[in-house]
mmCIF file as Biopython writes it, N, C-alpha, C and O atoms, coordinates in Angstrom:
data_model
#
loop_
_atom_site.group_PDB
_atom_site.id
_atom_site.type_symbol
_atom_site.label_atom_id
_atom_site.label_alt_id
_atom_site.label_comp_id
_atom_site.label_asym_id
_atom_site.label_entity_id
_atom_site.label_seq_id
_atom_site.pdbx_PDB_ins_code
_atom_site.Cartn_x
_atom_site.Cartn_y
_atom_site.Cartn_z
_atom_site.occupancy
_atom_site.B_iso_or_equiv
_atom_site.auth_seq_id
_atom_site.auth_asym_id
_atom_site.pdbx_PDB_model_num
ATOM 1   N N  . UNK A ? 1  ? -0.426  -8.959  -6.356  1.0 0.0 1  A 1 
ATOM 2   C CA . UNK A ? 1  ? -1.240  -9.359  -7.441  1.0 0.0 1  A 1 
ATOM 3   C C  . UNK A ? 1  ? -0.865  -10.861 -8.018  1.0 0.0 1  A 1 
ATOM 4   O O  . UNK A ? 1  ? 0.275   -11.235 -8.290  1.0 0.0 1  A 1 
ATOM 5   N N  . UNK A ? 2  ? -1.956  -11.564 -8.132  1.0 0.0 2  A 1 
ATOM 6   C CA . UNK A ? 2  ? -1.676  -12.716 -8.432  1.0 0.0 2  A 1 
ATOM 7   C C  . UNK A ? 2  ? -0.792  -13.021 -9.778  1.0 0.0 2  A 1 
ATOM 8   O O  . UNK A ? 2  ? 0.091   -13.876 -9.846  1.0 0.0 2  A 1 
ATOM 9   N N  . UNK A ? 3  ? -1.225  -12.117 -10.874 1.0 0.0 3  A 1 
ATOM 10  C CA . UNK A ? 3  ? -0.723  -12.185 -12.093 1.0 0.0 3  A 1 
ATOM 11  C C  . UNK A ? 3  ? 0.851   -11.699 -12.226 1.0 0.0 3  A 1 
ATOM 12  O O  . UNK A ? 3  ? 1.543   -11.908 -13.223 1.0 0.0 3  A 1 
ATOM 13  N N  . UNK A ? 4  ? 1.293   -10.998 -11.008 1.0 0.0 4  A 1 
ATOM 14  C CA . UNK A ? 4  ? 2.707   -10.536 -10.972 1.0 0.0 4  A 1 
ATOM 15  C C  . UNK A ? 4  ? 3.409   -11.481 -10.153 1.0 0.0 4  A 1 
ATOM 16  O O  . UNK A ? 4  ? 4.604   -11.289 -9.923  1.0 0.0 4  A 1 
ATOM 17  N N  . UNK A ? 5  ? 2.838   -12.432 -9.707  1.0 0.0 5  A 1 
ATOM 18  C CA . UNK A ? 5  ? 3.510   -13.374 -8.782  1.0 0.0 5  A 1 
ATOM 19  C C  . UNK A ? 5  ? 4.005   -12.922 -7.546  1.0 0.0 5  A 1 
ATOM 20  O O  . UNK A ? 5  ? 5.034   -13.409 -7.078  1.0 0.0 5  A 1 
ATOM 21  N N  . UNK A ? 6  ? 3.270   -11.894 -6.880  1.0 0.0 6  A 1 
ATOM 22  C CA . UNK A ? 6  ? 3.523   -11.259 -5.665  1.0 0.0 6  A 1 
ATOM 23  C C  . UNK A ? 6  ? 2.562   -11.905 -4.611  1.0 0.0 6  A 1 
ATOM 24  O O  . UNK A ? 6  ? 1.335   -11.823 -4.669  1.0 0.0 6  A 1 
ATOM 25  N N  . UNK A ? 7  ? 3.258   -12.542 -3.660  1.0 0.0 7  A 1 
ATOM 26  C CA . UNK A ? 7  ? 2.222   -12.932 -2.393  1.0 0.0 7  A 1 
ATOM 27  C C  . UNK A ? 7  ? 1.753   -11.818 -1.636  1.0 0.0 7  A 1 
ATOM 28  O O  . UNK A ? 7  ? 2.523   -10.888 -1.392  1.0 0.0 7  A 1 
ATOM 29  N N  . UNK A ? 8  ? 0.543   -11.813 -1.230  1.0 0.0 8  A 1 
ATOM 30  C CA . UNK A ? 8  ? 0.007   -10.619 -0.458  1.0 0.0 8  A 1 
ATOM 31  C C  . UNK A ? 8  ? -1.353  -11.243 0.388   1.0 0.0 8  A 1 
ATOM 32  O O  . UNK A ? 8  ? -1.891  -12.327 0.160   1.0 0.0 8  A 1 
ATOM 33  N N  . UNK A ? 9  ? -1.724  -10.300 1.369   1.0 0.0 9  A 1 
ATOM 34  C CA . UNK A ? 9  ? -2.861  -10.546 2.088   1.0 0.0 9  A 1 
ATOM 35  C C  . UNK A ? 9  ? -3.459  -9.307  1.890   1.0 0.0 9  A 1 
ATOM 36  O O  . UNK A ? 9  ? -2.852  -8.236  1.926   1.0 0.0 9  A 1 
ATOM 37  N N  . UNK A ? 10 ? -4.928  -9.484  1.632   1.0 0.0 10 A 1 
ATOM 38  C CA . UNK A ? 10 ? -5.861  -8.176  1.563   1.0 0.0 10 A 1 
ATOM 39  C C  . UNK A ? 10 ? -6.312  -7.966  2.904   1.0 0.0 10 A 1 
ATOM 40  O O  . UNK A ? 10 ? -6.745  -8.936  3.526   1.0 0.0 10 A 1 
ATOM 41  N N  . UNK A ? 11 ? -6.269  -6.777  3.466   1.0 0.0 11 A 1 
ATOM 42  C CA . UNK A ? 11 ? -6.990  -6.428  4.477   1.0 0.0 11 A 1 
ATOM 43  C C  . UNK A ? 11 ? -7.878  -5.258  4.341   1.0 0.0 11 A 1 
ATOM 44  O O  . UNK A ? 11 ? -7.403  -4.164  4.039   1.0 0.0 11 A 1 
ATOM 45  N N  . UNK A ? 12 ? -9.156  -5.426  4.549   1.0 0.0 12 A 1 
ATOM 46  C CA . UNK A ? 12 ? -10.084 -4.396  4.251   1.0 0.0 12 A 1 
ATOM 47  C C  . UNK A ? 12 ? -10.339 -3.504  5.316   1.0 0.0 12 A 1 
ATOM 48  O O  . UNK A ? 12 ? -10.712 -3.973  6.392   1.0 0.0 12 A 1 
ATOM 49  N N  . UNK A ? 13 ? -10.178 -2.166  5.160   1.0 0.0 13 A 1 
ATOM 50  C CA . UNK A ? 13 ? -10.381 -1.208  6.104   1.0 0.0 13 A 1 
ATOM 51  C C  . UNK A ? 13 ? -11.812 -0.902  6.209   1.0 0.0 13 A 1 
ATOM 52  O O  . UNK A ? 13 ? -12.560 -0.775  5.241   1.0 0.0 13 A 1 
ATOM 53  N N  . UNK A ? 14 ? -12.205 -0.772  7.646   1.0 0.0 14 A 1 
ATOM 54  C CA . UNK A ? 14 ? -13.757 -0.535  7.765   1.0 0.0 14 A 1 
ATOM 55  C C  . UNK A ? 14 ? -14.115 0.793   7.095   1.0 0.0 14 A 1 
ATOM 56  O O  . UNK A ? 14 ? -13.235 1.616   6.841   1.0 0.0 14 A 1 
ATOM 57  N N  . UNK A ? 15 ? -15.243 0.979   6.843   1.0 0.0 15 A 1 
ATOM 58  C CA . UNK A ? 15 ? -15.817 2.111   6.227   1.0 0.0 15 A 1 
ATOM 59  C C  . UNK A ? 15 ? -15.810 3.231   7.390   1.0 0.0 15 A 1 
ATOM 60  O O  . UNK A ? 15 ? -16.778 3.318   8.145   1.0 0.0 15 A 1 
ATOM 61  N N  . UNK A ? 16 ? -14.803 4.003   7.504   1.0 0.0 16 A 1 
ATOM 62  C CA . UNK A ? 16 ? -14.705 5.073   8.549   1.0 0.0 16 A 1 
ATOM 63  C C  . UNK A ? 16 ? -14.305 6.361   7.961   1.0 0.0 16 A 1 
ATOM 64  O O  . UNK A ? 16 ? -13.671 6.362   6.906   1.0 0.0 16 A 1 
ATOM 65  N N  . UNK A ? 17 ? -14.621 7.454   8.551   1.0 0.0 17 A 1 
ATOM 66  C CA . UNK A ? 17 ? -14.124 8.727   7.970   1.0 0.0 17 A 1 
ATOM 67  C C  . UNK A ? 17 ? -12.525 8.609   7.913   1.0 0.0 17 A 1 
ATOM 68  O O  . UNK A ? 17 ? -11.881 7.930   8.713   1.0 0.0 17 A 1 
ATOM 69  N N  . UNK A ? 18 ? -12.042 9.258   7.004   1.0 0.0 18 A 1 
ATOM 70  C CA . UNK A ? 18 ? -10.586 9.144   6.728   1.0 0.0 18 A 1 
ATOM 71  C C  . UNK A ? 18 ? -9.702  9.407   7.933   1.0 0.0 18 A 1 
ATOM 72  O O  . UNK A ? 18 ? -8.617  8.839   8.059   1.0 0.0 18 A 1 
ATOM 73  N N  . UNK A ? 19 ? -10.199 10.313  8.855   1.0 0.0 19 A 1 
ATOM 74  C CA . UNK A ? 19 ? -9.383  10.827  9.959   1.0 0.0 19 A 1 
ATOM 75  C C  . UNK A ? 19 ? -9.291  9.720   11.055  1.0 0.0 19 A 1 
ATOM 76  O O  . UNK A ? 19 ? -8.539  9.958   12.000  1.0 0.0 19 A 1 
ATOM 77  N N  . UNK A ? 20 ? -9.950  8.571   11.036  1.0 0.0 20 A 1 
ATOM 78  C CA . UNK A ? 20 ? -9.881  7.630   11.901  1.0 0.0 20 A 1 
ATOM 79  C C  . UNK A ? 20 ? -9.219  6.369   11.329  1.0 0.0 20 A 1 
ATOM 80  O O  . UNK A ? 20 ? -9.453  5.271   11.836  1.0 0.0 20 A 1 
ATOM 81  N N  . UNK A ? 21 ? -8.472  6.499   10.377  1.0 0.0 21 A 1 
ATOM 82  C CA . UNK A ? 21 ? -7.522  5.451   9.867   1.0 0.0 21 A 1 
ATOM 83  C C  . UNK A ? 21 ? -6.124  5.543   10.444  1.0 0.0 21 A 1 
ATOM 84  O O  . UNK A ? 21 ? -5.091  5.800   9.825   1.0 0.0 21 A 1 
ATOM 85  N N  . UNK A ? 22 ? -6.271  5.282   11.763  1.0 0.0 22 A 1 
ATOM 86  C CA . UNK A ? 22 ? -4.965  5.686   12.615  1.0 0.0 22 A 1 
ATOM 87  C C  . UNK A ? 22 ? -3.734  4.899   11.938  1.0 0.0 22 A 1 
ATOM 88  O O  . UNK A ? 22 ? -2.742  5.483   11.501  1.0 0.0 22 A 1 
ATOM 89  N N  . UNK A ? 23 ? -3.904  3.600   11.906  1.0 0.0 23 A 1 
ATOM 90  C CA . UNK A ? 23 ? -2.485  2.737   11.308  1.0 0.0 23 A 1 
ATOM 91  C C  . UNK A ? 23 ? -2.081  3.342   10.091  1.0 0.0 23 A 1 
ATOM 92  O O  . UNK A ? 23 ? -0.877  3.507   9.894   1.0 0.0 23 A 1 
ATOM 93  N N  . UNK A ? 24 ? -3.017  3.739   9.147   1.0 0.0 24 A 1 
ATOM 94  C CA . UNK A ? 24 ? -2.525  4.301   7.851   1.0 0.0 24 A 1 
ATOM 95  C C  . UNK A ? 24 ? -1.891  5.565   8.017   1.0 0.0 24 A 1 
ATOM 96  O O  . UNK A ? 24 ? -0.809  5.758   7.464   1.0 0.0 24 A 1 
ATOM 97  N N  . UNK A ? 25 ? -2.456  6.497   8.747   1.0 0.0 25 A 1 
ATOM 98  C CA . UNK A ? 25 ? -2.010  7.660   9.073   1.0 0.0 25 A 1 
ATOM 99  C C  . UNK A ? 25 ? -0.638  7.737   9.612   1.0 0.0 25 A 1 
ATOM 100 O O  . UNK A ? 25 ? 0.296   8.381   9.136   1.0 0.0 25 A 1 
ATOM 101 N N  . UNK A ? 26 ? -0.639  6.911   10.786  1.0 0.0 26 A 1 
ATOM 102 C CA . UNK A ? 26 ? 0.699   6.745   11.640  1.0 0.0 26 A 1 
ATOM 103 C C  . UNK A ? 26 ? 1.761   6.402   10.601  1.0 0.0 26 A 1 
ATOM 104 O O  . UNK A ? 26 ? 2.810   7.044   10.552  1.0 0.0 26 A 1 
ATOM 105 N N  . UNK A ? 27 ? 1.497   5.398   9.774   1.0 0.0 27 A 1 
ATOM 106 C CA . UNK A ? 27 ? 2.575   4.677   8.957   1.0 0.0 27 A 1 
ATOM 107 C C  . UNK A ? 27 ? 3.017   5.567   7.633   1.0 0.0 27 A 1 
ATOM 108 O O  . UNK A ? 27 ? 4.170   5.620   7.205   1.0 0.0 27 A 1 
ATOM 109 N N  . UNK A ? 28 ? 2.059   6.145   7.158   1.0 0.0 28 A 1 
ATOM 110 C CA . UNK A ? 28 ? 2.195   6.944   5.836   1.0 0.0 28 A 1 
ATOM 111 C C  . UNK A ? 28 ? 2.211   8.444   5.954   1.0 0.0 28 A 1 
ATOM 112 O O  . UNK A ? 28 ? 2.878   9.138   5.188   1.0 0.0 28 A 1 
ATOM 113 N N  . UNK A ? 29 ? 1.373   9.001   7.047   1.0 0.0 29 A 1 
ATOM 114 C CA . UNK A ? 29 ? 1.360   10.398  7.075   1.0 0.0 29 A 1 
ATOM 115 C C  . UNK A ? 29 ? 0.179   11.035  6.276   1.0 0.0 29 A 1 
ATOM 116 O O  . UNK A ? 29 ? 0.023   12.253  6.190   1.0 0.0 29 A 1 
ATOM 117 N N  . UNK A ? 30 ? -0.711  10.027  5.648   1.0 0.0 30 A 1 
ATOM 118 C CA . UNK A ? 30 ? -1.709  10.261  4.888   1.0 0.0 30 A 1 
ATOM 119 C C  . UNK A ? 30 ? -2.905  9.394   5.335   1.0 0.0 30 A 1 
ATOM 120 O O  . UNK A ? 30 ? -2.765  8.316   5.911   1.0 0.0 30 A 1 
ATOM 121 N N  . UNK A ? 31 ? -4.107  9.960   5.019   1.0 0.0 31 A 1 
ATOM 122 C CA . UNK A ? 31 ? -5.325  9.103   5.501   1.0 0.0 31 A 1 
ATOM 123 C C  . UNK A ? 31 ? -5.957  8.394   4.224   1.0 0.0 31 A 1 
ATOM 124 O O  . UNK A ? 31 ? -7.106  7.955   4.262   1.0 0.0 31 A 1 
ATOM 125 N N  . UNK A ? 32 ? -5.274  8.316   3.257   1.0 0.0 32 A 1 
ATOM 126 C CA . UNK A ? 32 ? -5.872  7.706   1.915   1.0 0.0 32 A 1 
ATOM 127 C C  . UNK A ? 32 ? -5.397  6.380   1.571   1.0 0.0 32 A 1 
ATOM 128 O O  . UNK A ? 32 ? -4.242  6.036   1.820   1.0 0.0 32 A 1 
ATOM 129 N N  . UNK A ? 33 ? -6.226  5.638   1.021   1.0 0.0 33 A 1 
ATOM 130 C CA . UNK A ? 33 ? -5.841  4.235   0.564   1.0 0.0 33 A 1 
ATOM 131 C C  . UNK A ? 33 ? -5.879  4.274   -1.068  1.0 0.0 33 A 1 
ATOM 132 O O  . UNK A ? 33 ? -6.462  5.137   -1.724  1.0 0.0 33 A 1 
ATOM 133 N N  . UNK A ? 34 ? -5.226  3.294   -1.536  1.0 0.0 34 A 1 
ATOM 134 C CA . UNK A ? 34 ? -4.601  2.150   -0.971  1.0 0.0 34 A 1 
ATOM 135 C C  . UNK A ? 34 ? -3.167  2.467   -0.483  1.0 0.0 34 A 1 
ATOM 136 O O  . UNK A ? 34 ? -2.538  3.458   -0.853  1.0 0.0 34 A 1 
ATOM 137 N N  . UNK A ? 35 ? -2.696  1.508   0.407   1.0 0.0 35 A 1 
ATOM 138 C CA . UNK A ? 35 ? -1.227  1.581   1.068   1.0 0.0 35 A 1 
ATOM 139 C C  . UNK A ? 35 ? -0.969  -0.088  1.115   1.0 0.0 35 A 1 
ATOM 140 O O  . UNK A ? 35 ? -1.856  -0.941  1.155   1.0 0.0 35 A 1 
ATOM 141 N N  . UNK A ? 36 ? 0.369   -0.301  1.100   1.0 0.0 36 A 1 
ATOM 142 C CA . UNK A ? 36 ? 0.892   -1.534  1.119   1.0 0.0 36 A 1 
ATOM 143 C C  . UNK A ? 36 ? 1.807   -1.470  2.405   1.0 0.0 36 A 1 
ATOM 144 O O  . UNK A ? 36 ? 2.643   -0.578  2.553   1.0 0.0 36 A 1 
ATOM 145 N N  . UNK A ? 37 ? 1.603   -2.426  3.280   1.0 0.0 37 A 1 
ATOM 146 C CA . UNK A ? 37 ? 2.644   -2.555  4.445   1.0 0.0 37 A 1 
ATOM 147 C C  . UNK A ? 37 ? 3.457   -3.730  4.006   1.0 0.0 37 A 1 
ATOM 148 O O  . UNK A ? 37 ? 2.889   -4.784  3.720   1.0 0.0 37 A 1 
ATOM 149 N N  . UNK A ? 38 ? 4.669   -3.615  3.943   1.0 0.0 38 A 1 
ATOM 150 C CA . UNK A ? 38 ? 5.609   -4.603  3.583   1.0 0.0 38 A 1 
ATOM 151 C C  . UNK A ? 38 ? 6.026   -5.400  4.826   1.0 0.0 38 A 1 
ATOM 152 O O  . UNK A ? 38 ? 5.873   -4.998  5.979   1.0 0.0 38 A 1 
ATOM 153 N N  . UNK A ? 39 ? 6.589   -6.616  4.457   1.0 0.0 39 A 1 
ATOM 154 C CA . UNK A ? 39 ? 7.111   -7.710  5.643   1.0 0.0 39 A 1 
ATOM 155 C C  . UNK A ? 39 ? 8.016   -6.893  6.599   1.0 0.0 39 A 1 
ATOM 156 O O  . UNK A ? 39 ? 7.916   -7.047  7.817   1.0 0.0 39 A 1 
ATOM 157 N N  . UNK A ? 40 ? 8.808   -6.112  6.107   1.0 0.0 40 A 1 
ATOM 158 C CA . UNK A ? 40 ? 9.843   -5.509  7.069   1.0 0.0 40 A 1 
ATOM 159 C C  . UNK A ? 40 ? 9.190   -4.146  7.715   1.0 0.0 40 A 1 
ATOM 160 O O  . UNK A ? 40 ? 9.889   -3.359  8.352   1.0 0.0 40 A 1 
ATOM 161 N N  . UNK A ? 41 ? 7.970   -3.966  7.523   1.0 0.0 41 A 1 
ATOM 162 C CA . UNK A ? 41 ? 7.314   -2.774  8.324   1.0 0.0 41 A 1 
ATOM 163 C C  . UNK A ? 41 ? 7.175   -1.559  7.679   1.0 0.0 41 A 1 
ATOM 164 O O  . UNK A ? 41 ? 6.446   -0.679  8.137   1.0 0.0 41 A 1 
ATOM 165 N N  . UNK A ? 42 ? 7.938   -1.403  6.449   1.0 0.0 42 A 1 
ATOM 166 C CA . UNK A ? 42 ? 7.809   -0.216  5.664   1.0 0.0 42 A 1 
ATOM 167 C C  . UNK A ? 42 ? 6.384   -0.179  4.867   1.0 0.0 42 A 1 
ATOM 168 O O  . UNK A ? 42 ? 5.784   -1.183  4.483   1.0 0.0 42 A 1 
ATOM 169 N N  . UNK A ? 43 ? 5.995   1.060   4.706   1.0 0.0 43 A 1 
ATOM 170 C CA . UNK A ? 43 ? 4.645   1.287   3.934   1.0 0.0 43 A 1 
ATOM 171 C C  . UNK A ? 43 ? 4.879   1.893   2.513   1.0 0.0 43 A 1 
ATOM 172 O O  . UNK A ? 43 ? 5.938   2.476   2.281   1.0 0.0 43 A 1 
ATOM 173 N N  . UNK A ? 44 ? 4.065   1.787   1.710   1.0 0.0 44 A 1 
ATOM 174 C CA . UNK A ? 44 ? 4.102   2.476   0.553   1.0 0.0 44 A 1 
ATOM 175 C C  . UNK A ? 44 ? 2.715   2.829   0.150   1.0 0.0 44 A 1 
ATOM 176 O O  . UNK A ? 44 ? 1.836   1.968   0.114   1.0 0.0 44 A 1 
ATOM 177 N N  . UNK A ? 45 ? 2.458   4.298   -0.207  1.0 0.0 45 A 1 
ATOM 178 C CA . UNK A ? 45 ? 1.103   4.730   -0.482  1.0 0.0 45 A 1 
ATOM 179 C C  . UNK A ? 45 ? 1.218   5.658   -1.736  1.0 0.0 45 A 1 
ATOM 180 O O  . UNK A ? 45 ? 1.929   6.662   -1.754  1.0 0.0 45 A 1 
ATOM 181 N N  . UNK A ? 46 ? 0.491   5.252   -2.729  1.0 0.0 46 A 1 
ATOM 182 C CA . UNK A ? 46 ? 0.417   6.180   -3.893  1.0 0.0 46 A 1 
ATOM 183 C C  . UNK A ? 46 ? -0.982  6.013   -4.353  1.0 0.0 46 A 1 
ATOM 184 O O  . UNK A ? 46 ? -1.779  5.357   -3.682  1.0 0.0 46 A 1 
ATOM 185 N N  . UNK A ? 47 ? -1.331  6.606   -5.524  1.0 0.0 47 A 1 
ATOM 186 C CA . UNK A ? 47 ? -2.670  6.450   -6.141  1.0 0.0 47 A 1 
ATOM 187 C C  . UNK A ? 47 ? -2.661  5.044   -6.828  1.0 0.0 47 A 1 
ATOM 188 O O  . UNK A ? 47 ? -1.673  4.650   -7.446  1.0 0.0 47 A 1 
ATOM 189 N N  . UNK A ? 48 ? -3.813  4.298   -6.691  1.0 0.0 48 A 1 
ATOM 190 C CA . UNK A ? 48 ? -3.957  2.928   -7.116  1.0 0.0 48 A 1 
ATOM 191 C C  . UNK A ? 48 ? -3.414  2.696   -8.547  1.0 0.0 48 A 1 
ATOM 192 O O  . UNK A ? 48 ? -2.801  1.659   -8.797  1.0 0.0 48 A 1 
ATOM 193 N N  . UNK A ? 49 ? -3.615  3.582   -9.431  1.0 0.0 49 A 1 
ATOM 194 C CA . UNK A ? 49 ? -3.144  3.134   -10.939 1.0 0.0 49 A 1 
ATOM 195 C C  . UNK A ? 49 ? -1.714  3.157   -10.960 1.0 0.0 49 A 1 
ATOM 196 O O  . UNK A ? 49 ? -1.170  2.408   -11.772 1.0 0.0 49 A 1 
ATOM 197 N N  . UNK A ? 50 ? -0.796  4.075   -10.014 1.0 0.0 50 A 1 
ATOM 198 C CA . UNK A ? 50 ? 0.537   4.254   -10.107 1.0 0.0 50 A 1 
ATOM 199 C C  . UNK A ? 50 ? 1.200   2.783   -9.475  1.0 0.0 50 A 1 
ATOM 200 O O  . UNK A ? 50 ? 2.188   2.209   -9.934  1.0 0.0 50 A 1 
ATOM 201 N N  . UNK A ? 51 ? 0.443   2.381   -8.392  1.0 0.0 51 A 1 
ATOM 202 C CA . UNK A ? 51 ? 0.754   1.203   -7.539  1.0 0.0 51 A 1 
ATOM 203 C C  . UNK A ? 51 ? 0.730   0.073   -8.563  1.0 0.0 51 A 1 
ATOM 204 O O  . UNK A ? 51 ? 1.672   -0.681  -8.805  1.0 0.0 51 A 1 
ATOM 205 N N  . UNK A ? 52 ? -0.432  0.060   -9.111  1.0 0.0 52 A 1 
ATOM 206 C CA . UNK A ? 52 ? -0.792  -1.218  -10.188 1.0 0.0 52 A 1 
ATOM 207 C C  . UNK A ? 52 ? 0.327   -1.197  -11.103 1.0 0.0 52 A 1 
ATOM 208 O O  . UNK A ? 52 ? 1.050   -2.191  -11.169 1.0 0.0 52 A 1 
ATOM 209 N N  . UNK A ? 53 ? 0.540   -0.237  -11.775 1.0 0.0 53 A 1 
ATOM 210 C CA . UNK A ? 53 ? 1.416   -0.147  -12.698 1.0 0.0 53 A 1 
ATOM 211 C C  . UNK A ? 53 ? 2.970   -0.637  -12.446 1.0 0.0 53 A 1 
ATOM 212 O O  . UNK A ? 53 ? 3.608   -1.382  -13.189 1.0 0.0 53 A 1 
ATOM 213 N N  . UNK A ? 54 ? 3.399   -0.068  -11.281 1.0 0.0 54 A 1 
ATOM 214 C CA . UNK A ? 54 ? 4.621   -0.581  -10.686 1.0 0.0 54 A 1 
ATOM 215 C C  . UNK A ? 54 ? 4.615   -1.936  -10.318 1.0 0.0 54 A 1 
ATOM 216 O O  . UNK A ? 54 ? 5.604   -2.613  -10.601 1.0 0.0 54 A 1 
ATOM 217 N N  . UNK A ? 55 ? 3.706   -2.419  -9.761  1.0 0.0 55 A 1 
ATOM 218 C CA . UNK A ? 55 ? 3.653   -3.974  -9.527  1.0 0.0 55 A 1 
ATOM 219 C C  . UNK A ? 55 ? 3.601   -4.738  -10.743 1.0 0.0 55 A 1 
ATOM 220 O O  . UNK A ? 55 ? 4.250   -5.783  -10.782 1.0 0.0 55 A 1 
ATOM 221 N N  . UNK A ? 56 ? 2.892   -4.356  -11.799 1.0 0.0 56 A 1 
ATOM 222 C CA . UNK A ? 56 ? 2.826   -5.143  -13.204 1.0 0.0 56 A 1 
ATOM 223 C C  . UNK A ? 56 ? 4.105   -5.019  -13.792 1.0 0.0 56 A 1 
ATOM 224 O O  . UNK A ? 56 ? 4.478   -5.944  -14.513 1.0 0.0 56 A 1 
ATOM 225 N N  . UNK A ? 57 ? 4.890   -3.989  -13.607 1.0 0.0 57 A 1 
ATOM 226 C CA . UNK A ? 57 ? 6.105   -3.917  -14.306 1.0 0.0 57 A 1 
ATOM 227 C C  . UNK A ? 57 ? 7.196   -4.625  -13.595 1.0 0.0 57 A 1 
ATOM 228 O O  . UNK A ? 57 ? 8.309   -4.728  -14.111 1.0 0.0 57 A 1 
ATOM 229 N N  . UNK A ? 58 ? 6.910   -5.131  -12.396 1.0 0.0 58 A 1 
ATOM 230 C CA . UNK A ? 58 ? 8.101   -5.572  -11.587 1.0 0.0 58 A 1 
ATOM 231 C C  . UNK A ? 58 ? 8.939   -4.871  -10.771 1.0 0.0 58 A 1 
ATOM 232 O O  . UNK A ? 58 ? 10.002  -5.324  -10.347 1.0 0.0 58 A 1 
ATOM 233 N N  . UNK A ? 59 ? 8.396   -3.503  -10.470 1.0 0.0 59 A 1 
ATOM 234 C CA . UNK A ? 59 ? 9.194   -2.536  -9.731  1.0 0.0 59 A 1 
ATOM 235 C C  . UNK A ? 59 ? 8.670   -2.567  -8.245  1.0 0.0 59 A 1 
ATOM 236 O O  . UNK A ? 59 ? 9.085   -1.673  -7.507  1.0 0.0 59 A 1 
ATOM 237 N N  . UNK A ? 60 ? 7.850   -3.449  -7.760  1.0 0.0 60 A 1 
ATOM 238 C CA . UNK A ? 60 ? 7.495   -3.441  -6.383  1.0 0.0 60 A 1 
ATOM 239 C C  . UNK A ? 60 ? 8.559   -3.305  -5.211  1.0 0.0 60 A 1 
ATOM 240 O O  . UNK A ? 60 ? 8.380   -2.666  -4.175  1.0 0.0 60 A 1 
ATOM 241 N N  . UNK A ? 61 ? 9.667   -3.998  -5.548  1.0 0.0 61 A 1 
ATOM 242 C CA . UNK A ? 61 ? 10.729  -4.074  -4.656  1.0 0.0 61 A 1 
ATOM 243 C C  . UNK A ? 61 ? 11.606  -2.700  -4.708  1.0 0.0 61 A 1 
ATOM 244 O O  . UNK A ? 61 ? 12.200  -2.326  -3.697  1.0 0.0 61 A 1 
ATOM 245 N N  . UNK A ? 62 ? 11.657  -2.048  -5.788  1.0 0.0 62 A 1 
ATOM 246 C CA . UNK A ? 62 ? 12.200  -0.677  -5.892  1.0 0.0 62 A 1 
ATOM 247 C C  . UNK A ? 62 ? 11.381  0.328   -5.346  1.0 0.0 62 A 1 
ATOM 248 O O  . UNK A ? 62 ? 11.885  1.434   -5.152  1.0 0.0 62 A 1 
ATOM 249 N N  . UNK A ? 63 ? 10.099  0.111   -5.043  1.0 0.0 63 A 1 
ATOM 250 C CA . UNK A ? 63 ? 9.358   1.247   -4.462  1.0 0.0 63 A 1 
ATOM 251 C C  . UNK A ? 63 ? 9.101   1.016   -3.091  1.0 0.0 63 A 1 
ATOM 252 O O  . UNK A ? 63 ? 8.251   1.691   -2.512  1.0 0.0 63 A 1 
ATOM 253 N N  . UNK A ? 64 ? 9.865   -0.029  -2.400  1.0 0.0 64 A 1 
ATOM 254 C CA . UNK A ? 64 ? 9.324   -0.275  -0.901  1.0 0.0 64 A 1 
ATOM 255 C C  . UNK A ? 64 ? 9.706   0.789   -0.116  1.0 0.0 64 A 1 
ATOM 256 O O  . UNK A ? 64 ? 8.937   0.957   0.831   1.0 0.0 64 A 1 
ATOM 257 N N  . UNK A ? 65 ? 10.667  1.608   -0.177  1.0 0.0 65 A 1 
ATOM 258 C CA . UNK A ? 65 ? 11.115  2.611   0.659   1.0 0.0 65 A 1 
ATOM 259 C C  . UNK A ? 65 ? 10.300  4.045   0.400   1.0 0.0 65 A 1 
ATOM 260 O O  . UNK A ? 65 ? 10.493  5.056   1.075   1.0 0.0 65 A 1 
ATOM 261 N N  . UNK A ? 66 ? 9.521   3.962   -0.507  1.0 0.0 66 A 1 
ATOM 262 C CA . UNK A ? 66 ? 8.761   5.268   -0.950  1.0 0.0 66 A 1 
ATOM 263 C C  . UNK A ? 66 ? 7.502   5.146   -0.063  1.0 0.0 66 A 1 
ATOM 264 O O  . UNK A ? 66 ? 6.606   4.402   -0.461  1.0 0.0 66 A 1 
ATOM 265 N N  . UNK A ? 67 ? 7.356   5.807   1.098   1.0 0.0 67 A 1 
ATOM 266 C CA . UNK A ? 67 ? 6.241   5.811   1.865   1.0 0.0 67 A 1 
ATOM 267 C C  . UNK A ? 67 ? 5.434   7.100   1.596   1.0 0.0 67 A 1 
ATOM 268 O O  . UNK A ? 67 ? 4.378   7.303   2.195   1.0 0.0 67 A 1 
#
C-alpha cells in the first residue's frame, strides 16, 4: 500500500473458478483472495479488511508467517 510505505507488485488473477487458482491453493491451502506472497516465498491470506488494517497499522512484517 502506497500510504503505508510498503513496496508491492499487484498481480491480477484471471477470472477463474476458485478451484483453478492452483498457485494460491498450493501456497495457502485456500482458494480465496486476497493473498500476499512475500519476497521470502511465504504467503499470507486473510479477509481483505483484516489485511488492510494490519498493513495500515504497520503490522505487515509481524503477519508474514501467518499463511
